[in-house]
C-alpha positions, 0 to 999 in steps of 0.5 A: 751151059750159059749162066746168068751173073747171078748163077756164077756168084751164087756157084762160086760162093758154094763150092759147086761146079761152077767153079771148076767151069770158071778154073776151065773158063779163064784157063781157055782165055788165058791160053789163047791170049798169053799162051806163047807166055804161058807154058802148061805149068805156069798157065796152071798157076796164072790160073789158080792164082786168077781163080782166088783173085774173082773168087775174094773180089766177088763181092765188087761185081756190079754187074755193069758187064757179063761176069764172066767178061769181068772175070777175063778182065781180071783174069788178063790184069793178073796174067800180066803183071805176074808176066810184067814181075817174072820179065826182071826176076832174072836182071840184079840191080847191077845188070839193069844198070849196065843196060842204062842208054849212056849213047849219044848223037854230038859232042855236046852230047858226048860232054854232058854224058861225060859230067852226068856220069862223073856226077854220078860216081861223084855226088851221090851215095852207094845206094843212090847210084845204084837206084839211078843207075838200075832205073836208068836202065829199066828196071821200074820203081815196083821191082827197086822198091820189092828188093830193097823191100820199102814202099815205092814212095821210099824208092821215088824219094831216095830218086829224088834225093839223089836227081835233087844232088845231082843237080848241084853237083853239077850247078857246081861244076859247070858253072 
């Protein structure tokens, strides 16, 4: 049965059958869009997380689209966020650093890569070196922040300071 936007909102606030209907709708939506990446238990977990987020954000629904479209958008964003986090869940910071692409095409590039490797080894603190190598290996700043237990701003500052040290070291060793 098709509900009006207000019926969805009232039903979710009252805890009536709309909760079960919305859960089923969100599960179908996620299964259709993420069926290969989310299987059974994972799909159930993400669906439940989506349902909670929709209920938490009910007051922000402005009616610019159908309620189900709005809820599906929250579900897709939640699923993407979950999958993004999982992508790096089992990748250690050291492993990410090892995945950095240090390939070079020309002899001059080989020299620059060697210089940069030496600068990273000699100019940076252990924490800066680890963060730079992990970032070069593709680990997102959000994941580094989560693992270090700091804000993204703190990781950005750590990398900023590391870049300044690298620049200074390279300028001193190439003049």
